[in-house]
C-alpha positions as CSV (number, residue, x, y, z in Angstrom):
1,X,89.9,43.5,45.8
2,X,91.3,46.5,47.7
3,X,92.4,49.4,45.5
4,X,96.1,50.3,45.9
5,X,96.8,53.8,47.3
6,X,98.3,55.6,44.3
7,X,99.6,59.1,44.4
8,X,101.1,61.3,41.6
9,X,104.5,62.8,42.3
10,X,106.2,65.7,40.4
11,X,110.0,66.3,40.6
12,X,110.1,69.8,39.0
13,X,107.6,72.7,38.9
14,X,105.2,72.1,36.0
15,X,106.9,68.8,35.3
16,X,105.5,65.5,34.3
17,X,103.6,63.6,37.0
18,X,104.6,60.0,37.9
19,X,102.3,57.6,39.8
20,X,103.6,55.6,42.8
21,X,102.0,53.1,45.1
22,X,101.9,54.7,48.6
23,X,100.7,52.0,50.9
24,X,103.6,52.8,53.3
25,X,102.2,56.3,53.8
26,X,98.4,56.0,53.5
27,X,97.9,59.5,55.0
28,X,100.2,61.3,52.5
29,X,98.5,64.4,51.0
30,X,99.1,66.7,48.1
31,X,101.7,69.3,48.9
32,X,103.8,66.9,50.9
33,X,107.3,65.8,49.8
34,X,108.3,62.1,49.5
35,X,111.3,60.0,48.6
36,X,110.8,57.6,45.6
37,X,112.9,55.4,43.4
38,X,113.5,56.3,39.7
39,X,115.6,55.2,36.8
40,X,118.2,57.8,37.9
41,X,118.5,56.9,41.5
42,X,116.4,58.1,44.4
43,X,114.5,61.3,43.9
44,X,112.6,63.7,46.1
45,X,109.3,65.0,44.7
46,X,106.1,66.7,45.7
47,X,102.8,64.8,45.8
48,X,100.3,66.7,43.6
49,X,97.4,64.3,43.5
50,X,95.8,61.2,45.1
51,X,94.0,58.8,42.7
52,X,90.5,58.0,43.9
53,X,89.3,56.1,40.9
54,X,90.6,52.6,40.0
55,X,93.2,52.7,37.2
56,X,95.2,50.1,35.3
57,X,98.7,49.5,36.6
58,X,101.7,49.8,34.2
59,X,103.1,46.6,32.7
60,X,106.0,46.7,35.1
61,X,103.7,47.2,38.1
62,X,103.4,50.2,40.5
63,X,106.7,51.6,41.8
64,X,106.6,51.9,45.6
65,X,106.9,55.2,47.4
66,X,109.6,54.8,50.0
67,X,108.8,57.3,52.7
68,X,107.8,60.9,53.5
69,X,110.6,63.5,53.3
70,X,112.0,64.8,56.5
71,X,113.1,68.4,57.3
72,X,116.7,67.2,56.7
73,X,115.7,65.9,53.3
74,X,114.2,69.2,52.3
75,X,117.3,71.0,53.4
76,X,119.4,68.7,51.3
77,X,117.0,69.3,48.4
78,X,117.7,73.1,48.5
79,X,121.4,72.4,48.7
80,X,121.2,70.1,45.6
81,X,119.4,72.9,43.7
82,X,122.4,75.1,44.3
83,X,124.8,72.4,43.2
84,X,122.7,71.8,40.1
85,X,123.0,75.5,39.2
86,X,126.8,75.4,39.6
87,X,127.0,72.2,37.5
88,X,124.9,73.8,34.8
89,X,127.1,76.9,34.6
90,X,130.2,74.7,34.5
91,X,128.8,72.6,31.7
92,X,127.7,75.7,29.7
93,X,131.3,77.1,30.0
94,X,132.8,73.8,29.0
95,X,130.6,73.7,25.9
96,X,131.7,77.2,24.9
97,X,135.4,76.4,25.5
98,X,135.0,73.4,23.1
99,X,133.2,75.5,20.5
100,X,129.9,73.5,20.8
101,X,127.8,76.4,19.6
102,X,125.0,74.0,18.4
103,X,124.5,72.6,21.9
104,X,122.3,74.4,24.3
105,X,122.5,73.0,27.8
106,X,119.5,74.2,29.7
107,X,119.3,72.1,32.9
108,X,121.3,70.0,35.3
109,X,119.6,67.4,37.5
110,X,121.3,65.7,40.5
111,X,119.5,62.6,41.9
112,X,118.6,62.8,45.6
113,X,121.2,60.1,46.4
114,X,123.7,62.2,44.4
115,X,124.7,59.2,42.3
116,X,123.6,60.7,38.9
117,X,124.2,64.0,37.3
118,X,122.1,64.5,34.2
119,X,122.4,67.4,31.7
120,X,119.4,68.3,29.6
121,X,120.3,69.8,26.3
122,X,118.8,71.0,23.0
123,X,120.3,71.3,19.6
124,X,120.2,74.4,17.4
125,X,118.8,73.7,14.0
126,X,119.2,70.2,12.5
127,X,122.7,69.6,13.8
128,X,123.9,66.2,15.1
129,X,126.6,67.2,17.5
130,X,129.2,64.8,18.9
131,X,129.1,65.3,22.7
132,X,131.7,62.6,23.6
133,X,134.4,65.1,24.2
134,X,132.2,67.3,26.3
135,X,130.9,64.3,28.2
136,X,134.4,63.2,28.9
137,X,135.5,66.5,30.3
138,X,132.4,66.8,32.6
139,X,132.8,63.2,33.8
140,X,136.4,64.1,34.9
141,X,135.0,67.3,36.5
142,X,132.4,65.4,38.5
143,X,134.1,62.1,39.3
144,X,131.8,61.2,42.2
145,X,128.7,61.1,40.0
146,X,127.6,59.2,36.9
147,X,127.3,61.9,34.2
148,X,124.6,61.5,31.6
149,X,123.3,63.7,28.8
150,X,119.6,63.7,27.7
151,X,118.5,65.5,24.6
152,X,115.1,67.3,24.8
153,X,113.0,68.8,22.1
154,X,112.7,72.6,21.4
155,X,109.4,72.9,23.3
156,X,111.1,71.3,26.4
157,X,114.1,73.7,26.0
158,X,111.7,76.7,25.9
159,X,109.9,75.4,28.9
160,X,113.1,75.4,31.0
161,X,114.2,78.9,30.0
162,X,112.9,82.2,31.4
163,X,111.2,84.8,29.3
164,X,107.9,86.4,28.3
165,X,105.5,84.7,25.9
166,X,105.1,85.9,22.4
167,X,101.5,86.9,23.3
168,X,102.7,89.2,26.1
169,X,102.2,86.8,29.1
170,X,104.8,87.4,31.7
171,X,105.1,83.6,32.1
172,X,104.7,81.4,29.1
173,X,102.1,78.6,29.1
174,X,104.7,75.9,28.9
175,X,106.5,77.2,31.9
176,X,103.4,77.9,34.0
177,X,101.0,75.0,33.6
178,X,101.6,72.7,30.6
179,X,102.9,69.3,31.8
180,X,102.6,67.7,28.4
181,X,102.7,69.0,24.8
182,X,99.8,68.2,22.5
183,X,100.3,67.9,18.8
184,X,99.8,71.2,17.0
185,X,99.2,71.6,13.3
186,X,98.9,74.5,10.8
187,X,95.3,73.4,10.2
188,X,94.4,74.6,13.7
189,X,95.4,78.1,12.8
190,X,93.5,78.0,9.6
191,X,90.3,76.8,11.2
192,X,90.5,79.6,13.8
193,X,91.1,82.2,11.1
194,X,94.5,83.2,12.6
195,X,97.1,84.8,10.3
196,X,99.6,82.3,9.0
197,X,102.5,84.8,9.3
198,X,105.3,82.9,11.1
199,X,105.7,85.6,13.8
200,X,102.0,85.3,14.6
201,X,101.8,81.5,15.1
202,X,105.2,80.5,16.3
203,X,106.5,80.6,19.9
204,X,109.9,81.1,21.5
205,X,110.7,77.5,20.8
206,X,110.3,78.1,17.0
207,X,107.4,75.7,16.8
208,X,103.7,76.3,16.4
209,X,102.3,77.9,19.5
210,X,100.7,75.5,22.0
211,X,97.8,77.8,22.5
212,X,96.5,77.0,19.0
213,X,95.1,73.8,20.6
214,X,93.1,75.5,23.3
215,X,90.0,76.6,21.2
216,X,90.5,74.5,18.1
217,X,87.7,72.0,18.9
218,X,85.2,74.7,19.6
219,X,86.1,76.5,16.3
220,X,86.0,73.2,14.4
221,X,82.6,72.3,15.7
222,X,81.3,75.8,15.0
223,X,82.6,75.7,11.5
224,X,80.5,72.7,10.6
225,X,77.8,73.8,8.2
226,X,79.6,77.0,7.1
227,X,80.9,77.4,3.6
228,X,84.6,77.6,3.0
229,X,86.5,80.6,1.7
230,X,86.3,81.0,-2.1
231,X,83.0,79.0,-2.3
232,X,80.2,80.7,-4.2
233,X,77.0,81.1,-2.3
234,X,73.5,82.7,-2.9
235,X,72.6,85.5,-0.5
236,X,69.5,87.7,-0.1
237,X,71.5,90.3,-2.1
238,X,72.6,88.0,-4.9
239,X,75.3,85.6,-5.7
240,X,78.8,86.0,-4.4
241,X,82.1,84.5,-3.2
242,X,83.0,83.8,0.5
243,X,86.0,85.8,1.5
244,X,86.1,85.1,5.2
245,X,84.4,82.9,7.8
246,X,83.6,83.7,11.4
247,X,82.7,80.3,13.0
248,X,81.8,81.6,16.5
249,X,79.4,84.2,15.0
250,X,78.1,81.7,12.5
251,X,78.5,84.3,9.8
252,X,80.6,84.7,6.6
253,X,81.8,87.7,4.6
254,X,80.7,87.5,1.0
255,X,82.0,89.5,-2.0
256,X,78.9,90.1,-4.1
257,X,79.1,89.8,-7.9
258,X,77.4,93.2,-8.2
259,X,80.1,94.7,-5.9
260,X,80.5,95.2,-2.2
261,X,81.3,92.9,0.7
262,X,78.6,92.1,3.2
263,X,78.3,89.8,6.2
264,X,75.6,87.2,6.3
265,X,74.4,84.6,8.8
266,X,74.6,81.0,7.6
267,X,70.8,80.7,7.7
268,X,70.6,83.4,5.0
269,X,72.8,81.5,2.6
270,X,72.0,79.1,-0.2
271,X,74.1,77.3,-2.8
272,X,73.9,78.7,-6.3
273,X,71.7,76.7,-8.6
274,X,73.4,73.7,-10.1
275,X,76.1,73.5,-7.4
276,X,76.1,70.2,-5.5
277,X,76.5,70.2,-1.7
278,X,79.9,69.2,-0.4
279,X,80.5,68.1,3.2
280,X,82.7,70.4,5.2
281,X,85.5,68.8,7.0
282,X,86.5,70.4,10.3
């Protein structure tokens, strides 16, 4: 059975990649722009990958790529970007006029066939705003297009906004290369020995920083076999209590019963007599 020609298409920089069947354009390459169907009308996107390994098709089947984009299509794309910015500014002003302070409109998207105008918005705090009035005013303002609102999470809001990362990076990870957000937990910070001070572990979005995921597995693996903080251990200099753990160095800091804090490699440690071994969970 012949493998279908599948390519990955992205509609926005650092956006999610969608797969399309491209048998109509077998020579299409990454970096080229194409016209494809979507749930919100026709879209123009950039090919970012060509699948070379067999993969299972989605339940609804592969969506077909329609054609390569022409020079005229690319010119229209630039014009649509300008119209999107104008629509975004209009929507933000309408929201202010209506006193919708809890709504943060961060993006406007116009489909390539210009049938749909979608506003992406986030919500401040745990508010549940009623956007019907705002939707009605914008629908009257843009009568030629079907106006829709799509709520996005705080990480997606931060991804669409400019600004420096909390770590000092000129471009935040979410805006530079993260196409999907992995689950992040406070446990990841604990395993890596990172301060749990909110300002140290939260990003611009107000959620735990995505970068806590990057080295978590390495720290979790390195921490296996090391005693936890507050555990009592036997060292070459006597019994003491673990006050800090350095997984990558395979060492721990121990406060000795006789006074003083010293660093020991895990091979130098023993359990105090009578203390049963307990498995360490990463």
